[in-house]
mmCIF file of the C-alpha atoms, coordinates in Angstrom:
data_MODEL
# 
_entry.id   MODEL 
# 
loop_
_atom_site.group_PDB 
_atom_site.id 
_atom_site.type_symbol 
_atom_site.label_atom_id 
_atom_site.label_alt_id 
_atom_site.label_comp_id 
_atom_site.label_asym_id 
_atom_site.label_entity_id 
_atom_site.label_seq_id 
_atom_site.pdbx_PDB_ins_code 
_atom_site.Cartn_x 
_atom_site.Cartn_y 
_atom_site.Cartn_z 
_atom_site.occupancy 
_atom_site.B_iso_or_equiv 
_atom_site.pdbx_formal_charge 
_atom_site.auth_seq_id 
_atom_site.auth_comp_id 
_atom_site.auth_asym_id 
_atom_site.auth_atom_id 
_atom_site.pdbx_PDB_model_num 
ATOM 1   C CA . MET A 1 1   ? 6.193   -25.393 -0.081  1.00 0.00 ? 1   MET A CA 1 
ATOM 2   C CA . GLN A 1 2   ? 7.691   -28.657 1.205   1.00 0.00 ? 2   GLN A CA 1 
ATOM 3   C CA . LEU A 1 3   ? 4.941   -30.547 -0.991  1.00 0.00 ? 3   LEU A CA 1 
ATOM 4   C CA . MET A 1 4   ? 6.105   -28.649 -4.134  1.00 0.00 ? 4   MET A CA 1 
ATOM 5   C CA . LEU A 1 5   ? 9.703   -29.682 -3.191  1.00 0.00 ? 5   LEU A CA 1 
ATOM 6   C CA . VAL A 1 6   ? 8.903   -33.244 -3.090  1.00 0.00 ? 6   VAL A CA 1 
ATOM 7   C CA . LEU A 1 7   ? 6.822   -33.212 -6.312  1.00 0.00 ? 7   LEU A CA 1 
ATOM 8   C CA . GLY A 1 8   ? 9.821   -31.498 -8.093  1.00 0.00 ? 8   GLY A CA 1 
ATOM 9   C CA . VAL A 1 9   ? 12.241  -34.272 -7.008  1.00 0.00 ? 9   VAL A CA 1 
ATOM 10  C CA . VAL A 1 10  ? 9.770   -36.945 -7.871  1.00 0.00 ? 10  VAL A CA 1 
ATOM 11  C CA . PHE A 1 11  ? 9.344   -35.393 -11.299 1.00 0.00 ? 11  PHE A CA 1 
ATOM 12  C CA . ALA A 1 12  ? 13.217  -34.883 -11.892 1.00 0.00 ? 12  ALA A CA 1 
ATOM 13  C CA . ILE A 1 13  ? 13.636  -38.592 -10.851 1.00 0.00 ? 13  ILE A CA 1 
ATOM 14  C CA . GLY A 1 14  ? 10.994  -39.575 -13.466 1.00 0.00 ? 14  GLY A CA 1 
ATOM 15  C CA . ALA A 1 15  ? 12.759  -37.419 -16.066 1.00 0.00 ? 15  ALA A CA 1 
ATOM 16  C CA . VAL A 1 16  ? 16.091  -39.109 -15.361 1.00 0.00 ? 16  VAL A CA 1 
ATOM 17  C CA . VAL A 1 17  ? 14.402  -42.512 -15.607 1.00 0.00 ? 17  VAL A CA 1 
ATOM 18  C CA . PHE A 1 18  ? 12.655  -41.652 -18.611 1.00 0.00 ? 18  PHE A CA 1 
ATOM 19  C CA . ALA A 1 19  ? 15.883  -40.502 -20.272 1.00 0.00 ? 19  ALA A CA 1 
ATOM 20  C CA . LEU A 1 20  ? 17.725  -43.565 -19.529 1.00 0.00 ? 20  LEU A CA 1 
ATOM 21  C CA . GLN A 1 21  ? 15.061  -45.815 -20.806 1.00 0.00 ? 21  GLN A CA 1 
ATOM 22  C CA . ASN A 1 22  ? 14.572  -43.954 -24.072 1.00 0.00 ? 22  ASN A CA 1 
ATOM 23  C CA . ASN A 1 23  ? 18.003  -43.125 -25.497 1.00 0.00 ? 23  ASN A CA 1 
ATOM 24  C CA . THR A 1 24  ? 17.209  -44.277 -28.951 1.00 0.00 ? 24  THR A CA 1 
ATOM 25  C CA . ALA A 1 25  ? 18.554  -41.650 -31.495 1.00 0.00 ? 25  ALA A CA 1 
ATOM 26  C CA . VAL A 1 26  ? 15.817  -40.127 -33.748 1.00 0.00 ? 26  VAL A CA 1 
ATOM 27  C CA . ALA A 1 27  ? 15.980  -37.621 -36.381 1.00 0.00 ? 27  ALA A CA 1 
ATOM 28  C CA . VAL A 1 28  ? 13.652  -34.633 -36.385 1.00 0.00 ? 28  VAL A CA 1 
ATOM 29  C CA . THR A 1 29  ? 13.022  -32.781 -39.705 1.00 0.00 ? 29  THR A CA 1 
ATOM 30  C CA . LEU A 1 30  ? 11.133  -29.529 -40.142 1.00 0.00 ? 30  LEU A CA 1 
ATOM 31  C CA . ALA A 1 31  ? 11.511  -27.919 -43.712 1.00 0.00 ? 31  ALA A CA 1 
ATOM 32  C CA . ALA A 1 32  ? 15.293  -27.359 -44.275 1.00 0.00 ? 32  ALA A CA 1 
ATOM 33  C CA . TRP A 1 33  ? 16.133  -28.004 -40.444 1.00 0.00 ? 33  TRP A CA 1 
ATOM 34  C CA . GLN A 1 34  ? 17.275  -31.409 -39.205 1.00 0.00 ? 34  GLN A CA 1 
ATOM 35  C CA . PHE A 1 35  ? 18.080  -32.348 -35.742 1.00 0.00 ? 35  PHE A CA 1 
ATOM 36  C CA . GLU A 1 36  ? 19.285  -35.794 -34.389 1.00 0.00 ? 36  GLU A CA 1 
ATOM 37  C CA . GLY A 1 37  ? 19.111  -36.733 -30.375 1.00 0.00 ? 37  GLY A CA 1 
ATOM 38  C CA . SER A 1 38  ? 17.686  -39.078 -28.177 1.00 0.00 ? 38  SER A CA 1 
ATOM 39  C CA . LEU A 1 39  ? 14.063  -39.740 -28.285 1.00 0.00 ? 39  LEU A CA 1 
ATOM 40  C CA . ALA A 1 40  ? 14.010  -38.417 -24.433 1.00 0.00 ? 40  ALA A CA 1 
ATOM 41  C CA . LEU A 1 41  ? 15.550  -35.214 -25.417 1.00 0.00 ? 41  LEU A CA 1 
ATOM 42  C CA . VAL A 1 42  ? 13.181  -34.516 -28.283 1.00 0.00 ? 42  VAL A CA 1 
ATOM 43  C CA . LEU A 1 43  ? 10.040  -35.352 -26.346 1.00 0.00 ? 43  LEU A CA 1 
ATOM 44  C CA . LEU A 1 44  ? 11.401  -33.212 -23.490 1.00 0.00 ? 44  LEU A CA 1 
ATOM 45  C CA . LEU A 1 45  ? 12.012  -30.434 -25.975 1.00 0.00 ? 45  LEU A CA 1 
ATOM 46  C CA . ALA A 1 46  ? 8.512   -30.839 -27.336 1.00 0.00 ? 46  ALA A CA 1 
ATOM 47  C CA . LEU A 1 47  ? 7.040   -30.615 -23.854 1.00 0.00 ? 47  LEU A CA 1 
ATOM 48  C CA . GLY A 1 48  ? 9.057   -27.663 -22.977 1.00 0.00 ? 48  GLY A CA 1 
ATOM 49  C CA . LEU A 1 49  ? 8.129   -25.887 -26.436 1.00 0.00 ? 49  LEU A CA 1 
ATOM 50  C CA . GLY A 1 50  ? 4.355   -26.741 -25.522 1.00 0.00 ? 50  GLY A CA 1 
ATOM 51  C CA . VAL A 1 51  ? 4.895   -25.112 -22.069 1.00 0.00 ? 51  VAL A CA 1 
ATOM 52  C CA . VAL A 1 52  ? 6.454   -22.022 -23.447 1.00 0.00 ? 52  VAL A CA 1 
ATOM 53  C CA . ILE A 1 53  ? 3.628   -21.645 -26.040 1.00 0.00 ? 53  ILE A CA 1 
ATOM 54  C CA . THR A 1 54  ? 0.626   -22.067 -23.418 1.00 0.00 ? 54  THR A CA 1 
ATOM 55  C CA . GLY A 1 55  ? 2.677   -19.348 -21.178 1.00 0.00 ? 55  GLY A CA 1 
ATOM 56  C CA . LEU A 1 56  ? 2.541   -16.911 -24.066 1.00 0.00 ? 56  LEU A CA 1 
ATOM 57  C CA . LEU A 1 57  ? -0.942  -17.538 -24.958 1.00 0.00 ? 57  LEU A CA 1 
ATOM 58  C CA . SER A 1 58  ? -2.344  -17.248 -21.488 1.00 0.00 ? 58  SER A CA 1 
ATOM 59  C CA . SER A 1 59  ? -0.232  -14.397 -20.403 1.00 0.00 ? 59  SER A CA 1 
ATOM 60  C CA . PRO A 1 60  ? -2.656  -11.687 -21.589 1.00 0.00 ? 60  PRO A CA 1 
ATOM 61  C CA . ALA A 1 61  ? -5.437  -13.363 -19.501 1.00 0.00 ? 61  ALA A CA 1 
ATOM 62  C CA . VAL A 1 62  ? -3.417  -13.437 -16.449 1.00 0.00 ? 62  VAL A CA 1 
ATOM 63  C CA . ILE A 1 63  ? -2.252  -9.755  -16.773 1.00 0.00 ? 63  ILE A CA 1 
ATOM 64  C CA . ARG A 1 64  ? -5.963  -8.802  -17.462 1.00 0.00 ? 64  ARG A CA 1 
ATOM 65  C CA . SER A 1 65  ? -7.119  -10.563 -14.332 1.00 0.00 ? 65  SER A CA 1 
ATOM 66  C CA . GLN A 1 66  ? -4.383  -9.259  -12.143 1.00 0.00 ? 66  GLN A CA 1 
ATOM 67  C CA . TRP A 1 67  ? -5.317  -5.749  -13.301 1.00 0.00 ? 67  TRP A CA 1 
ATOM 68  C CA . ALA A 1 68  ? -9.105  -6.297  -12.464 1.00 0.00 ? 68  ALA A CA 1 
ATOM 69  C CA . ALA A 1 69  ? -7.978  -7.592  -9.204  1.00 0.00 ? 69  ALA A CA 1 
ATOM 70  C CA . ALA A 1 70  ? -5.836  -4.304  -8.436  1.00 0.00 ? 70  ALA A CA 1 
ATOM 71  C CA . ARG A 1 71  ? -8.835  -2.302  -9.567  1.00 0.00 ? 71  ARG A CA 1 
ATOM 72  C CA . MET A 1 72  ? -11.215 -3.861  -7.400  1.00 0.00 ? 72  MET A CA 1 
ATOM 73  C CA . ARG A 1 73  ? -8.821  -3.608  -4.469  1.00 0.00 ? 73  ARG A CA 1 
ATOM 74  C CA . ARG A 1 74  ? -8.659  0.113   -4.948  1.00 0.00 ? 74  ARG A CA 1 
ATOM 75  C CA . GLN A 1 75  ? -12.564 0.325   -5.408  1.00 0.00 ? 75  GLN A CA 1 
ATOM 76  C CA . ASN A 1 76  ? -13.129 -1.614  -2.307  1.00 0.00 ? 76  ASN A CA 1 
ATOM 77  C CA . ALA A 1 77  ? -10.673 0.504   -0.211  1.00 0.00 ? 77  ALA A CA 1 
ATOM 78  C CA . GLU A 1 78  ? -12.669 3.628   -1.639  1.00 0.00 ? 78  GLU A CA 1 
ATOM 79  C CA . LEU A 1 79  ? -16.063 2.170   -0.610  1.00 0.00 ? 79  LEU A CA 1 
ATOM 80  C CA . GLU A 1 80  ? -14.801 1.247   2.693   1.00 0.00 ? 80  GLU A CA 1 
ATOM 81  C CA . ARG A 1 81  ? -13.518 4.737   3.395   1.00 0.00 ? 81  ARG A CA 1 
ATOM 82  C CA . LYS A 1 82  ? -17.012 6.144   2.277   1.00 0.00 ? 82  LYS A CA 1 
ATOM 83  C CA . VAL A 1 83  ? -18.727 3.683   4.621   1.00 0.00 ? 83  VAL A CA 1 
ATOM 84  C CA . ALA A 1 84  ? -16.499 4.847   7.225   1.00 0.00 ? 84  ALA A CA 1 
ATOM 85  C CA . ASP A 1 85  ? -17.398 8.567   6.652   1.00 0.00 ? 85  ASP A CA 1 
ATOM 86  C CA . LEU A 1 86  ? -21.061 7.882   6.339   1.00 0.00 ? 86  LEU A CA 1 
ATOM 87  C CA . GLU A 1 87  ? -20.913 5.871   9.729   1.00 0.00 ? 87  GLU A CA 1 
ATOM 88  C CA . ALA A 1 88  ? -19.213 8.944   11.397  1.00 0.00 ? 88  ALA A CA 1 
ATOM 89  C CA . ARG A 1 89  ? -21.773 11.352  9.789   1.00 0.00 ? 89  ARG A CA 1 
ATOM 90  C CA . ASN A 1 90  ? -24.435 8.973   11.004  1.00 0.00 ? 90  ASN A CA 1 
ATOM 91  C CA . ARG A 1 91  ? -23.249 9.143   14.738  1.00 0.00 ? 91  ARG A CA 1 
ATOM 92  C CA . GLU A 1 92  ? -23.083 12.851  14.491  1.00 0.00 ? 92  GLU A CA 1 
ATOM 93  C CA . LEU A 1 93  ? -26.691 13.190  13.138  1.00 0.00 ? 93  LEU A CA 1 
ATOM 94  C CA . GLY A 1 94  ? -27.636 10.736  15.976  1.00 0.00 ? 94  GLY A CA 1 
ATOM 95  C CA . ALA A 1 95  ? -25.953 12.872  18.618  1.00 0.00 ? 95  ALA A CA 1 
ATOM 96  C CA . ASP A 1 96  ? -27.655 15.988  17.010  1.00 0.00 ? 96  ASP A CA 1 
ATOM 97  C CA . LEU A 1 97  ? -31.156 14.407  17.125  1.00 0.00 ? 97  LEU A CA 1 
ATOM 98  C CA . ALA A 1 98  ? -30.624 13.392  20.617  1.00 0.00 ? 98  ALA A CA 1 
ATOM 99  C CA . ARG A 1 99  ? -29.641 16.840  21.595  1.00 0.00 ? 99  ARG A CA 1 
ATOM 100 C CA . LEU A 1 100 ? -32.616 18.408  19.775  1.00 0.00 ? 100 LEU A CA 1 
ATOM 101 C CA . ALA A 1 101 ? -35.031 15.859  21.267  1.00 0.00 ? 101 ALA A CA 1 
ATOM 102 C CA . GLY A 1 102 ? -33.753 16.716  24.709  1.00 0.00 ? 102 GLY A CA 1 
ATOM 103 C CA . LYS A 1 103 ? -34.288 20.548  24.096  1.00 0.00 ? 103 LYS A CA 1 
ATOM 104 C CA . ALA A 1 104 ? -37.662 19.786  22.489  1.00 0.00 ? 104 ALA A CA 1 
ATOM 105 C CA . ALA A 1 105 ? -38.686 18.129  25.861  1.00 0.00 ? 105 ALA A CA 1 
ATOM 106 C CA . GLU A 1 106 ? -37.304 20.927  27.952  1.00 0.00 ? 106 GLU A CA 1 
ATOM 107 C CA . THR A 1 107 ? -39.290 23.249  26.006  1.00 0.00 ? 107 THR A CA 1 
ATOM 108 C CA . THR A 1 108 ? -42.439 21.219  26.235  1.00 0.00 ? 108 THR A CA 1 
ATOM 109 C CA . SER A 1 109 ? -42.206 20.802  29.891  1.00 0.00 ? 109 SER A CA 1 
ATOM 110 C CA . ALA A 1 110 ? -41.345 24.762  30.552  1.00 0.00 ? 110 ALA A CA 1 
ATOM 111 C CA . ASN A 1 111 ? -44.551 25.554  28.509  1.00 0.00 ? 111 ASN A CA 1 
ATOM 112 C CA . ALA A 1 112 ? -46.860 22.953  30.289  1.00 0.00 ? 112 ALA A CA 1 
ATOM 113 C CA . GLN A 1 113 ? -48.855 24.346  33.166  1.00 0.00 ? 113 GLN A CA 1 
ATOM 114 C CA . PRO A 1 114 ? -48.973 22.727  36.556  1.00 0.00 ? 114 PRO A CA 1 
ATOM 115 C CA . ALA A 1 115 ? -51.637 20.545  37.239  1.00 0.00 ? 115 ALA A CA 1 
ATOM 116 C CA . GLY A 1 116 ? -54.637 22.281  39.077  1.00 0.00 ? 116 GLY A CA 1 
ATOM 117 C CA . VAL A 1 117 ? -54.118 25.884  37.642  1.00 0.00 ? 117 VAL A CA 1 
ATOM 118 C CA . ALA A 1 118 ? -57.097 26.911  35.692  1.00 0.00 ? 118 ALA A CA 1 
ATOM 119 C CA . LYS A 1 119 ? -56.732 28.950  32.455  1.00 0.00 ? 119 LYS A CA 1 
ATOM 120 C CA . ASP A 1 120 ? -57.915 32.395  32.216  1.00 0.00 ? 120 ASP A CA 1 
ATOM 121 C CA . ARG A 1 121 ? -60.241 32.956  29.157  1.00 0.00 ? 121 ARG A CA 1 
# 
């Protein structure tokens, strides 16, 4: 922020020096409209008009990119929520699997015969 302030002050000083050195009167004519003023004023008005035109022409692209960024942020939040839900479901299924594996081991060991006992046929 301080850098922007310094750059603004330097630009303002440059504009004042420019205006003081270019105080020659010039006439600008466009169709039936005529304007007389200092060369510095005419050049600064032309610069300002260029800035306004550039801003107007680039504003649709800026607005479009801001909408796209907002849409992507919403989509990202939705996907993160889905990932969290799937991770919770995965933990639940892992716990169920461990529980079922434990039951299967208990069932298998209960059905197994002790060693040394012969089976009757």
